[in-house]
Structures are given as structure tokens and as C-alpha cells.
C-alpha positions as CSV (number, residue, x, y, z in Angstrom):
1,M,96.9,120.7,123.1
2,K,95.6,117.6,121.4
3,N,93.4,115.2,123.5
4,I,94.2,111.2,122.5
5,N,91.0,109.8,120.9
6,F,91.2,106.4,122.5
7,K,88.0,104.9,120.7
8,K,89.5,105.8,117.3
9,I,92.7,104.2,118.3
10,F,91.0,101.0,119.4
11,L,89.0,100.7,116.3
12,M,92.1,101.4,114.0
13,L,94.2,98.7,116.0
14,T,91.5,96.1,115.8
15,M,91.1,96.3,112.1
16,I,95.0,96.3,112.0
17,S,95.3,93.1,114.2
18,V,92.8,91.4,112.5
19,A,94.5,91.9,109.0
20,A,97.6,90.9,110.4
21,L,96.3,87.7,111.5
22,F,94.6,86.9,108.1
23,T,97.6,87.9,106.6
24,S,100.0,85.6,108.6
25,C,98.1,82.6,108.0
26,T,97.9,80.3,104.9
27,N,94.7,78.9,103.4
28,N,94.6,75.6,105.3
29,E,91.7,75.0,107.5
30,T,93.8,75.2,110.8
31,N,95.1,78.4,110.1
32,E,91.6,79.7,108.9
33,T,90.5,78.6,112.4
34,L,93.3,80.6,114.0
35,A,92.4,83.7,112.1
36,H,88.8,83.5,112.9
37,T,89.7,82.7,116.5
38,G,91.4,85.8,117.0
39,K,89.0,88.1,115.2
40,G,87.7,91.2,117.0
41,Y,89.9,90.9,120.3
42,I,93.4,91.7,119.7
43,I,93.2,95.4,120.6
44,E,96.6,96.8,121.5
45,Y,98.1,100.4,121.8
46,S,101.4,99.5,119.7
47,D,100.3,97.2,116.9
48,S,101.7,99.6,114.3
49,N,104.4,102.1,113.7
50,D,101.8,104.7,112.8
51,I,100.2,104.6,116.3
52,Q,103.7,104.8,118.0
53,N,104.8,107.8,115.9
54,Q,101.6,109.7,116.8
55,F,102.9,110.0,120.2
56,Q,106.5,111.4,119.1
57,G,105.9,114.8,118.5
58,S,108.2,116.7,120.9
59,T,111.2,118.4,119.8
60,K,112.2,120.4,123.1
61,T,116.0,120.1,123.8
62,F,117.4,119.6,127.4
63,D,121.1,120.0,128.7
64,N,121.0,116.4,130.0
65,K,119.1,113.3,130.9
66,K,118.1,114.3,134.3
67,E,116.7,117.7,133.0
68,A,114.9,115.8,130.4
69,F,113.4,113.2,132.7
70,T,112.4,115.7,135.5
71,F,110.8,118.2,132.9
72,A,108.7,115.2,131.3
73,L,107.6,114.1,134.9
74,N,106.6,117.8,136.0
75,N,104.8,118.4,132.7
76,L,102.9,115.1,133.2
77,L,102.1,115.9,136.7
78,M,101.0,119.5,136.2
79,N,99.7,119.4,132.6
80,L,99.0,115.9,131.9
81,I,101.3,115.8,129.0
82,V,102.5,112.5,127.7
83,P,106.4,112.1,128.2
84,G,108.3,112.8,125.2
85,D,105.4,114.4,123.5
86,V,102.9,117.3,123.4
87,T,99.7,115.1,123.5
88,Q,97.4,115.5,126.7
89,L,96.2,112.7,128.7
90,P,92.6,112.4,129.5
91,Y,92.0,112.2,133.4
92,D,89.1,111.5,135.5
93,K,89.3,111.6,139.2
94,K,86.8,108.8,139.5
95,Y,89.7,106.4,138.8
96,G,92.1,108.0,141.4
97,N,94.5,110.9,142.1
98,I,97.2,111.9,139.7
99,S,99.8,110.8,142.6
100,D,98.4,107.1,142.0
101,N,100.2,107.1,138.8
102,T,103.8,106.0,138.9
103,F,107.2,106.4,137.5
104,A,110.7,104.8,137.8
105,I,114.1,105.4,136.3
106,Y,115.9,102.1,135.3
107,D,118.1,100.7,132.7
108,T,115.2,98.3,131.3
109,N,117.3,96.9,128.5
110,G,120.9,96.4,130.2
111,D,122.8,98.9,128.0
112,G,123.9,100.9,130.9
113,S,121.8,103.9,130.2
114,D,118.5,104.7,132.2
115,E,115.2,105.0,130.8
116,L,112.3,106.9,132.0
117,I,109.3,104.6,132.8
118,V,105.6,105.9,133.4
119,K,102.6,103.9,134.3
120,W,99.3,105.8,133.9
121,T,96.7,103.7,135.6
122,T,94.2,106.7,136.8
123,A,92.0,105.5,133.5
124,A,89.7,102.7,132.5
125,Q,91.3,99.5,132.2
126,Q,91.4,99.8,128.4
127,D,93.0,103.2,128.6
128,T,95.9,102.5,131.0
129,L,99.1,103.3,129.5
130,L,103.0,102.5,130.0
131,F,105.4,104.8,128.6
132,V,109.2,104.0,128.2
133,C,111.3,107.1,127.1
134,R,115.2,107.4,126.4
135,F,117.3,110.4,126.1
136,D,119.1,110.9,122.8
137,E,122.5,112.4,123.6
138,K,123.0,113.5,119.8
139,T,119.9,115.5,119.5
140,K,119.3,116.2,123.4
141,T,115.5,115.2,123.2
142,L,113.2,112.7,124.9
143,Y,111.8,110.2,122.6
144,Q,109.6,107.0,123.4
145,T,110.8,103.7,122.7
146,L,107.5,101.7,124.0
147,I,103.9,102.5,124.5
148,E,101.8,99.8,125.7
149,S,99.3,99.1,128.4
150,A,100.3,99.6,132.1
151,A,100.0,95.9,132.9
152,S,103.5,95.4,131.7
153,D,106.6,93.8,133.2
154,F,110.4,94.2,132.2
155,Y,112.8,91.2,132.4
156,N,116.4,91.2,132.8
157,N,116.9,89.8,129.5
158,G,115.5,92.8,127.9
159,K,112.0,91.3,127.1
160,V,108.7,92.9,128.1
161,I,105.5,91.1,128.6
162,A,102.5,93.3,128.2
163,L,99.0,92.0,129.0
164,W,96.4,93.4,126.4
165,A,94.6,96.4,127.8
166,N,91.3,95.0,126.4
167,P,91.4,91.1,126.0
168,G,87.6,91.0,124.8
169,T,85.8,87.8,125.1
170,G,88.4,85.6,123.2
171,Y,88.4,81.7,123.7
172,G,90.5,81.7,126.7
173,K,88.7,80.8,130.1
174,Y,91.3,82.1,132.6
175,F,94.2,83.0,130.3
176,W,94.8,86.9,129.8
177,P,96.4,87.3,126.3
178,F,99.7,89.2,126.0
179,S,102.5,90.5,123.8
180,V,106.2,90.0,124.1
181,Y,108.7,93.0,123.3
182,E,112.6,92.9,122.9
183,Y,114.8,95.6,122.8
184,D,116.2,96.6,119.2
185,K,119.7,98.2,120.0
186,R,120.1,99.4,116.4
187,G,116.9,100.9,116.1
188,G,116.8,102.3,119.7
189,Y,113.1,101.2,120.5
190,Y,111.4,98.1,121.8
191,T,109.7,95.9,118.8
192,K,106.9,93.1,119.2
193,I,108.2,89.7,118.6
194,A,105.3,87.6,119.7
195,M,101.5,87.5,120.8
196,V,99.7,84.8,122.7
197,S,96.1,84.0,123.4
198,A,94.3,80.9,124.7
199,W,91.5,78.4,123.4
200,S,89.7,76.9,126.3
201,K,87.7,73.6,125.4
202,E,85.1,74.1,128.2
203,L,84.3,77.7,127.0
204,K,84.6,77.1,123.2
205,P,84.1,73.3,122.2
206,E,84.1,74.6,118.7
207,D,84.7,78.0,116.9
208,T,82.2,79.8,115.0
209,N,83.4,77.9,111.8
210,G,82.4,74.8,113.3
211,N,86.0,73.4,113.7
212,T,86.2,71.6,116.9
213,Y,88.6,72.0,119.8
214,P,92.0,70.5,118.7
215,E,92.3,67.4,120.9
216,D,95.2,66.1,118.8
217,I,97.3,69.1,120.0
218,D,96.0,68.9,123.7
219,K,97.4,64.9,124.0
220,E,97.9,65.9,127.8
221,N,94.1,66.8,128.3
222,A,94.9,70.2,129.8
223,G,91.8,71.7,128.5
224,E,93.3,74.6,126.9
225,V,95.6,75.2,124.0
226,Y,97.6,78.2,123.2
227,L,97.6,80.5,119.9
228,L,101.3,81.5,119.6
229,N,102.0,84.3,117.0
230,D,106.0,83.9,116.9
231,F,106.8,86.8,114.6
232,S,109.9,84.8,113.5
233,K,107.8,82.2,112.2
234,T,105.4,82.3,109.0
235,D,102.2,80.9,110.5
236,I,100.2,81.2,113.8
237,Q,100.7,78.0,115.9
238,I,98.4,76.0,118.2
239,I,100.4,74.6,120.9
240,S,99.8,72.5,123.7
241,R,100.2,73.7,127.7
242,S,103.4,71.9,128.0
243,A,105.0,73.4,124.9
244,Y,103.5,76.8,125.9
245,E,105.2,76.7,129.4
246,K,108.6,75.6,127.6
247,W,108.2,78.7,125.2
248,I,107.3,81.1,128.1
249,G,109.9,79.5,130.5
250,E,112.5,80.7,127.9
251,I,111.2,84.3,127.8
252,T,110.9,84.6,131.4
253,K,113.7,82.6,132.7
254,S,116.1,85.7,133.4
255,G,113.5,87.0,136.1
256,K,111.7,90.3,136.4
257,C,113.6,93.6,136.9
258,N,113.4,94.9,140.3
259,I,112.2,98.4,139.6
260,D,111.2,100.6,142.3
261,Y,108.2,102.5,141.2
262,K,107.6,106.0,142.9
263,S,104.1,107.8,143.0
264,L,103.7,110.6,140.6
265,T,104.3,113.6,143.3
266,K,106.3,116.6,143.1
267,E,108.4,115.5,146.4
268,N,109.3,112.1,144.4
269,I,110.3,114.2,141.1
270,N,112.5,116.5,143.1
271,Q,114.2,113.6,144.8
272,V,115.2,112.1,141.3
273,G,119.2,111.6,141.9
274,N,121.9,110.8,139.3
275,V,120.9,109.3,136.1
276,K,123.0,107.1,134.2
């Protein structure tokens, strides 16, 4: 069994994220500031398909979805094996009991088919994980559709908001950066559509390049602006609080999914009922 080398993953993802920021920005002064603002603290589990794919190595087949889900949960409980894979998770009892981790079976994207959701929280903050798995009726295998930090919420419109596992220092005073995902029905997995962080005037009156806080954008004097990397647009945008609230309001207006997470115990696994 192979263990996940989280330090290696974090280093790789930091490099990927910084490169992505610089690539998405043009050479004007504002976008250079944005790129530098993000440097070194965008660290996520699923910034690249290469990282996602390394978790998808299981080819075990099952007769049905319930069998696949219960096998994956028992394998996680007994052997610490990542659902839908053969990778072994690190575990340190100082972060809690195995039963402190949770799971749910829920239709996260509204397509009528249940997914297996696992939140692995018995780890240091930067090592907590969310796994979402689907059962492929054709191949009779379990595969992963999303890997993120455990601090992730599902919404009724199929969106997922995932707080960054390690926000670093950044420029935001109270704002916790996050990523937004939506379900790709054609591909059968979640795809990232945006990332958001913040710039606090009080915390950082100017960036390390000497560029001052953008008062012209913060016309409402909120003391904080937001760095929005909407993947549907070419450049990263700096937006005001009111603009941010309007944008996030559209993302979240459907409301959070009411998911009943269960403790990862043998008893709860045995009580898994019918699966859609």
C-alpha cells in the first residue's frame, strides 16, 4: 500500500497555482499585482487533473452501487484505504478517533443517482480531505469525482464551495479563500470554475511591489476588496464587496444541501439502506 506524500503534493500544487495565476494575467500593472498577491498561498488538493488521477487507481468491480459503497467504507474504516482507490491515508490518533470521520450517501448534483461522500477530518487542518465517489454502472467500478478539503459545502444547484485547506498568510484579514466547483454531466466529475481570495487595506496597505490598495475599486470604503479568478473570464478581477456579494449570492442562492453525515462506524455502515 502506498502512503500519500502530502508535503510533495502541497509543493507541487503551490507551483501549479502560482503558474496558473501568472498565466491568466496580462502584463498590465493591475494584473501583475494580482499575480503577486496570490503568490505562495494558493494551495489546494485538486488544482490539476494529474493530482486527481493519482487517487483513481482502483479497478475492483462490484455487483451494485450499495455493495461498492459499503465495501469502500469498510475498507476505509479497517484499512484506511481511500474510497475508490488503493491509497492508504495517514492517521494519527492525536487528531481523534476513526469514528470522528464522517460519510453520507446523497445525490449531490441532482441527477437522480446517489454519490458516496467521505469527510476525513482526523488530520492536521491542511491534511483534511473530502472524497466524492460515483458508481459506474457500465464498468461496475467506483471512481472519484472530487477530492478537496473537508471544509466543503454542497448546494442544491450542483455547486460546491471548498475552503482552502491551507489559506497561508494571504492579504485577507478575516476572509477565508475558497474554490467553487460545478458538476460536469458529460465528463461525470466536478470541475473547478472559480477561486476567490481577499485583500484587506488594514492588513496590507500596499503589496510587495509597492502598489497601493485599490481605493478606486473600494468606493464603498469596505476596507477589503476581493480577488476573483472566474475561469470563464481571461483575467483575474479585483472587485468591491458589493460586487462580491452579488456574485456569491448567485452561486449560493439555491441553498445548501441538507446532508445527513454519519460517523464512520461499523454500525452506521451496516445500516446503509437502499441506494439510488
